[in-house]
C-alpha positions as CSV (number, residue, x, y, z in Angstrom):
1,M,0.0,-0.2,-0.1
2,L,2.8,2.3,0.5
3,R,4.5,2.2,-2.1
4,P,1.9,2.6,-4.8
5,L,1.4,5.5,-2.9
6,F,4.1,6.8,-3.2
7,I,4.4,6.5,-6.4
8,S,1.5,8.4,-6.7
9,V,3.1,11.0,-4.5
10,I,5.6,11.4,-6.9
11,F,3.9,10.7,-10.1
12,G,1.3,13.6,-9.2
13,A,4.3,15.9,-8.8
14,L,5.7,14.8,-12.4
15,I,2.3,15.1,-14.0
16,G,1.7,18.8,-12.3
17,G,5.2,19.6,-13.6
18,S,4.4,18.4,-17.2
19,T,1.1,20.4,-17.6
20,A,2.7,23.6,-16.2
21,L,5.4,23.3,-18.8
22,Y,2.6,22.6,-21.2
23,T,0.8,25.7,-20.2
24,L,3.8,28.2,-20.1
25,G,4.3,27.3,-23.6
26,L,0.8,27.3,-24.8
27,E,1.3,31.3,-22.7
28,K,3.6,32.1,-24.4
29,I,2.4,30.8,-28.0
30,Q,-0.7,32.9,-26.7
31,I,1.4,36.2,-26.6
32,F,2.8,35.7,-29.7
33,H,-0.1,35.2,-31.8
34,Q,-1.1,38.7,-30.0
35,A,2.0,40.3,-32.1
36,E,2.3,38.1,-35.4
37,T,-0.2,37.6,-38.4
38,L,2.3,35.2,-40.3
39,Y,2.6,32.0,-38.5
40,P,-1.1,30.4,-40.0
41,L,1.5,29.7,-42.6
42,G,3.5,27.3,-40.7
43,L,0.5,24.6,-40.9
44,I,1.4,22.5,-43.9
45,F,5.2,22.0,-41.8
46,V,3.8,21.2,-38.5
47,F,1.2,18.5,-40.7
48,S,4.4,17.5,-42.6
49,L,6.7,17.1,-39.8
50,I,3.6,15.3,-37.7
51,Y,2.8,12.8,-40.6
52,F,6.7,12.3,-40.7
53,V,7.1,11.5,-37.1
54,K,3.6,9.3,-37.4
55,R,5.9,7.4,-39.7
56,Q,8.7,6.7,-38.2
57,T,7.2,5.1,-35.1
58,L,5.9,1.4,-34.6
59,F,2.9,3.3,-32.2
60,F,2.6,7.4,-31.3
61,P,-0.4,8.2,-29.8
62,T,-1.8,11.7,-30.2
63,Q,-5.5,11.3,-29.2
64,V,-6.6,10.2,-25.7
65,Y,-9.1,7.5,-27.1
66,Q,-5.4,5.6,-28.8
67,V,-3.9,5.6,-25.2
68,V,-7.0,4.7,-23.5
69,I,-7.4,1.2,-25.7
70,S,-3.9,0.3,-26.9
71,S,-3.3,-2.8,-26.8
72,E,-0.4,-4.5,-25.2
73,I,1.6,-5.4,-27.9
74,E,1.6,-1.5,-28.9
75,Q,2.7,-0.4,-25.3
76,R,5.9,-2.4,-25.9
77,H,6.3,-0.4,-28.8
78,W,5.5,2.9,-27.0
79,S,8.2,5.0,-28.4
80,S,10.4,6.5,-25.4
81,L,10.6,10.0,-27.4
82,S,7.0,10.1,-27.4
83,Y,6.4,12.6,-24.3
84,V,9.1,15.1,-26.6
85,W,7.2,14.5,-29.6
86,N,3.7,15.2,-28.2
87,I,4.9,17.9,-26.6
88,L,6.6,19.6,-29.4
89,G,3.9,18.7,-31.9
90,S,1.1,20.0,-29.7
91,W,3.2,23.6,-29.2
92,M,3.7,23.9,-33.0
93,S,0.0,23.2,-34.1
94,H,-0.8,25.6,-32.0
95,L,2.0,28.1,-32.9
96,A,0.6,27.3,-36.3
97,G,-3.0,28.7,-35.2
98,A,-4.7,25.6,-35.6
99,S,-7.9,25.3,-33.7
100,L,-7.5,23.1,-31.0
101,G,-7.7,22.4,-27.6
102,R,-5.4,21.0,-24.4
103,E,-6.3,18.7,-22.4
104,G,-6.0,15.3,-25.1
105,T,-2.5,16.1,-24.7
106,S,-2.2,17.0,-21.6
107,I,-3.7,13.3,-21.0
108,V,-1.2,11.7,-23.3
109,L,1.8,13.6,-22.1
110,A,1.0,11.9,-18.7
111,S,0.5,8.4,-20.1
112,S,3.7,8.7,-22.1
113,L,5.7,9.8,-18.6
114,A,4.2,6.1,-17.1
115,Q,5.8,4.5,-19.7
116,L,9.2,6.0,-19.7
117,C,9.0,5.7,-15.9
118,R,8.0,2.0,-16.9
119,L,5.0,2.1,-14.6
120,N,2.8,-1.2,-14.6
121,W,0.8,0.5,-17.5
122,K,-2.4,-2.4,-16.9
123,Y,-2.9,-1.0,-13.2
124,Y,-1.7,2.7,-13.6
125,Q,-3.4,3.4,-16.6
126,P,-6.7,4.7,-15.6
127,I,-5.1,6.2,-12.5
128,V,-2.6,8.2,-14.7
129,I,-5.3,9.1,-17.3
130,S,-7.7,10.0,-14.6
131,A,-5.5,12.5,-12.9
132,A,-4.3,14.3,-15.3
133,F,-7.4,14.9,-16.6
134,A,-8.5,16.4,-13.2
135,C,-4.7,18.9,-13.6
136,V,-5.6,20.1,-16.7
137,I,-9.8,20.4,-15.9
138,G,-8.2,22.3,-12.0
139,Q,-10.4,20.2,-9.8
140,P,-8.8,17.1,-8.3
141,F,-11.9,15.3,-7.3
142,I,-13.1,14.8,-10.2
143,A,-10.0,12.5,-11.0
144,I,-12.6,10.0,-9.1
145,I,-15.7,10.7,-11.2
146,F,-13.5,10.6,-14.6
147,M,-12.2,7.2,-13.9
148,M,-15.5,5.6,-12.7
149,E,-16.8,6.4,-16.0
150,M,-14.0,5.3,-17.9
151,F,-12.6,2.3,-16.5
152,A,-13.4,-0.4,-14.2
153,T,-11.2,-0.4,-11.3
154,N,-10.8,-1.4,-8.0
155,F,-11.6,0.8,-4.8
156,D,-7.0,1.9,-4.4
157,Q,-6.8,2.7,-7.5
158,K,-9.7,5.7,-7.0
159,I,-8.2,6.9,-4.0
160,F,-4.7,6.8,-5.8
161,S,-6.0,8.7,-8.3
162,V,-7.3,11.7,-6.3
163,V,-3.9,11.3,-4.1
164,M,-2.1,12.3,-7.6
165,A,-4.2,14.7,-9.2
166,W,-4.2,16.7,-5.5
167,V,-0.2,17.1,-5.9
168,G,-0.3,17.7,-8.9
169,F,-2.5,20.6,-8.8
170,L,-0.9,21.7,-5.5
171,V,2.8,21.5,-7.8
172,M,0.7,23.8,-10.5
173,Q,-0.6,26.2,-7.8
174,S,2.7,26.8,-6.7
175,L,4.0,27.4,-10.4
176,S,1.1,30.0,-10.5
177,V,-0.6,27.6,-13.7
178,Q,-4.3,29.0,-13.1
179,P,-7.4,26.7,-13.5
180,L,-9.0,26.7,-17.0
181,F,-12.4,27.8,-15.2
182,K,-13.3,30.5,-12.4
183,L,-16.4,30.2,-10.4
184,I,-19.6,31.2,-12.7
185,T,-22.6,32.8,-10.0
186,V,-25.9,32.0,-11.7
187,D,-29.1,33.7,-12.2
188,L,-31.8,31.8,-11.2
189,S,-34.6,34.1,-11.0
190,V,-36.7,33.8,-14.0
191,S,-39.6,31.7,-14.2
192,F,-39.7,27.4,-13.6
193,G,-40.8,27.6,-17.5
194,D,-38.5,29.7,-19.2
195,K,-35.9,27.9,-17.6
196,L,-37.6,24.0,-18.7
197,M,-37.5,25.6,-22.1
198,V,-33.8,27.3,-22.4
199,V,-32.5,23.3,-20.9
200,V,-34.4,21.3,-22.7
201,L,-34.0,23.7,-26.1
202,I,-29.7,23.7,-25.6
203,G,-29.9,19.6,-24.9
204,I,-31.5,18.8,-28.1
205,I,-29.5,21.2,-30.4
206,I,-25.9,20.2,-28.7
207,G,-27.2,16.5,-28.6
208,L,-27.8,16.4,-32.3
209,T,-24.3,18.8,-33.3
210,T,-22.2,16.1,-31.6
211,Q,-23.7,13.5,-32.9
212,I,-23.3,14.9,-36.8
213,F,-19.5,16.3,-35.4
214,K,-18.6,12.8,-34.6
215,Y,-20.1,10.7,-37.5
216,S,-18.0,13.8,-40.1
217,Y,-14.9,13.3,-37.3
218,I,-15.3,9.7,-38.3
219,M,-15.6,9.9,-42.2
220,L,-13.1,12.5,-42.3
221,S,-10.0,11.2,-40.1
222,D,-11.0,8.1,-42.4
223,F,-10.6,9.7,-45.3
224,F,-7.6,11.9,-45.0
225,M,-5.5,8.8,-43.5
226,K,-6.3,7.3,-47.1
227,N,-6.1,10.8,-49.2
228,K,-2.7,12.2,-48.1
229,L,-2.6,14.2,-50.7
230,I,-6.2,15.8,-50.5
231,A,-5.2,16.2,-46.7
232,V,-2.2,18.6,-47.6
233,L,-4.6,20.3,-50.1
234,V,-6.9,20.9,-47.4
235,V,-4.6,22.3,-44.7
236,I,-2.7,24.7,-47.7
237,I,-6.6,25.9,-48.2
238,L,-6.8,26.5,-44.5
239,S,-3.2,28.0,-44.0
240,W,-4.6,30.5,-46.9
241,I,-7.8,31.2,-44.6
242,F,-6.5,31.0,-41.5
243,F,-4.2,33.9,-43.1
244,Q,-7.0,36.6,-43.5
245,P,-7.0,39.0,-40.6
246,Q,-10.7,38.4,-39.8
247,M,-10.2,35.0,-39.0
248,K,-8.2,35.7,-36.8
249,P,-10.6,34.8,-33.4
250,L,-10.8,31.1,-34.9
251,H,-7.5,30.7,-34.3
252,S,-6.0,28.1,-31.4
253,L,-6.2,29.1,-28.0
254,S,-9.4,31.5,-28.9
255,L,-9.5,32.1,-24.7
256,N,-11.0,35.8,-25.5
257,V,-13.9,34.8,-27.6
258,L,-14.6,32.6,-24.6
259,S,-14.6,35.8,-22.5
260,E,-16.8,37.6,-24.5
261,I,-19.1,35.1,-24.0
262,Q,-18.9,34.7,-20.4
263,T,-19.8,38.6,-20.7
264,G,-22.9,37.3,-22.5
265,R,-22.0,38.2,-26.2
266,S,-22.6,35.0,-28.6
267,D,-21.9,34.7,-32.4
268,L,-23.8,31.8,-33.9
269,Q,-21.6,32.2,-37.0
270,L,-18.5,32.3,-35.3
271,L,-18.9,29.5,-33.3
272,F,-20.1,27.4,-36.2
273,L,-16.8,27.9,-37.6
274,K,-14.9,27.2,-35.0
275,M,-16.8,24.1,-34.7
276,I,-15.6,23.2,-38.5
277,F,-12.2,24.3,-38.1
278,T,-12.1,22.3,-35.0
279,L,-13.5,19.0,-36.8
280,L,-11.0,19.8,-39.6
281,F,-8.3,20.0,-37.3
282,I,-8.2,17.4,-35.3
283,S,-9.5,15.0,-38.5
284,L,-6.4,15.8,-39.9
285,G,-4.2,14.6,-37.3
286,F,-2.8,18.3,-35.4
287,I,-1.7,17.2,-32.1
288,G,-4.3,19.2,-29.5
289,G,-7.4,18.2,-27.6
290,D,-10.8,19.2,-28.3
291,F,-12.2,20.6,-24.6
292,I,-11.7,24.6,-24.9
293,P,-13.4,24.1,-28.0
294,A,-16.1,22.3,-27.0
295,I,-16.5,24.5,-23.5
296,I,-16.6,27.9,-26.3
297,I,-19.2,25.7,-28.6
298,G,-21.4,24.6,-26.3
299,S,-21.2,28.4,-23.4
300,G,-21.9,30.3,-27.1
301,I,-24.9,28.0,-28.1
302,G,-26.2,28.1,-24.3
303,V,-25.7,32.4,-23.9
304,S,-27.5,32.2,-27.3
305,V,-30.6,29.8,-26.6
306,A,-31.0,32.0,-23.2
307,N,-30.3,35.4,-24.9
308,F,-33.1,34.5,-27.2
309,F,-35.9,33.5,-24.5
310,N,-34.8,36.6,-22.3
311,V,-32.9,34.5,-19.7
312,S,-30.1,35.2,-18.0
313,F,-27.1,34.6,-19.8
314,T,-25.5,33.3,-16.6
315,F,-28.1,30.8,-16.6
316,G,-27.6,29.8,-20.5
317,L,-23.8,29.9,-20.0
318,V,-23.7,27.1,-17.4
319,M,-26.1,24.6,-18.9
320,G,-24.0,25.0,-22.0
321,L,-20.6,25.2,-20.5
322,M,-20.3,21.5,-20.5
323,A,-23.1,19.7,-22.8
324,F,-21.0,20.1,-25.8
325,F,-17.8,18.3,-24.4
326,T,-20.9,15.5,-22.7
327,G,-21.9,15.2,-26.5
328,L,-18.3,14.3,-27.7
329,T,-17.0,12.3,-25.2
330,R,-20.6,10.7,-23.4
331,L,-19.3,11.9,-19.8
332,K,-22.2,13.0,-18.6
333,W,-21.4,12.6,-14.6
334,T,-18.1,14.3,-14.8
335,S,-19.6,17.4,-16.9
336,L,-22.5,17.3,-14.2
337,W,-19.7,17.7,-10.9
338,I,-17.3,19.9,-12.6
339,I,-20.5,22.1,-13.0
340,F,-21.5,21.8,-9.4
341,F,-17.7,23.0,-8.2
342,L,-18.1,26.0,-11.0
343,S,-21.8,27.3,-9.4
344,G,-22.9,25.5,-6.7
345,F,-25.7,23.0,-5.7
346,Q,-28.5,24.9,-6.9
347,V,-28.0,24.1,-10.7
348,M,-27.4,20.9,-10.6
349,L,-31.2,19.5,-11.3
350,W,-31.1,21.5,-14.6
351,G,-27.7,20.8,-15.4
352,Y,-28.5,16.8,-14.9
353,L,-31.9,17.4,-16.7
354,C,-29.5,19.5,-20.2
355,L,-26.4,16.5,-19.9
356,S,-29.0,14.0,-20.0
357,I,-30.7,15.2,-23.1
358,T,-27.8,15.9,-24.6
359,R,-26.2,12.0,-24.1
360,Q,-29.5,10.7,-25.0
361,L,-28.8,12.6,-28.1
362,C,-25.5,12.4,-28.5
363,G,-25.4,8.6,-30.0
364,P,-23.3,6.1,-28.7
365,D,-19.5,6.5,-29.8
366,S,-17.1,8.5,-27.8
367,L,-14.2,10.4,-29.1
368,Y,-12.3,8.8,-25.5
369,K,-12.5,5.4,-26.8
370,K,-12.7,3.9,-29.9
371,I,-15.6,4.7,-32.3
372,S,-16.2,3.2,-35.6
373,L,-19.2,4.0,-38.3
374,T,-20.1,0.1,-37.2
């Protein structure tokens, strides 16, 4: 019992340091984007480099589901340089402006560290993945909820995941890395009927939208994998589109868009384009996650629906905040408890209803597990 506890503490510190390093790089990139405009021209270079690296390695996971379902044989061929390639590949993807998130890379980086440290992957896989997710979200107790939805585990693994997440979170705090979210005060003063209408409509819209998104991802990723010349052509076209000044809000790390949404302003056209570009970049294989784009899209839809019915935008914001992520991953309880930690118990019933509708309509596939057309 003491040895796994010791490993959890030490490895939690490694995850915290790794996530802090990765986040620091993204912050520098954000500053670079504010001053420069030519960086989208690097998309073709980054795409070519990632393709070359994948061709030269027997097993090079870049997505969460690839780590989750990796077989024992694949794990044996996990490149010792996987951590370096992933963090550099993700930084370069963001540097070139690719519209991506960060949580997927953080999870893959933590898993790569576990391989480098030669941890018993069969035992520590759910612990490491859950702890890494909780660290990047900034809510250590989310680790146990995430683990329960993603894996079949023992009680001790659940405890060690929370310990690992807490240590990682404390390390990140000591290095002045801020959580992704701040607390949200929700105005619930409108009538029951208005709140119900907003919640149901958000759940239906996001549920159906994420089902289309996942189906499109399956089709496009398979198509681009088989047709590399077309993939290169698409990257060139995206470079030209992103080179246009008006497209800058849709680039990587578009946290300014999230800031506007959090003040009650939402542009549906911009949200639609954000979804399309995120879909294209993850289908093309650029290294990064989809959590931040999902939060932006879901929050924006929620605010738009709330504004349409003259309901407080804060209510729509919180209802939509985790709904798109729920539709992509089917992690309803993880999303619900993130909402609880951000806004308190008073929104739990409404959040449960919204996320339940979303999960019911989003289809059976999850971007965090192996998905297929069958």
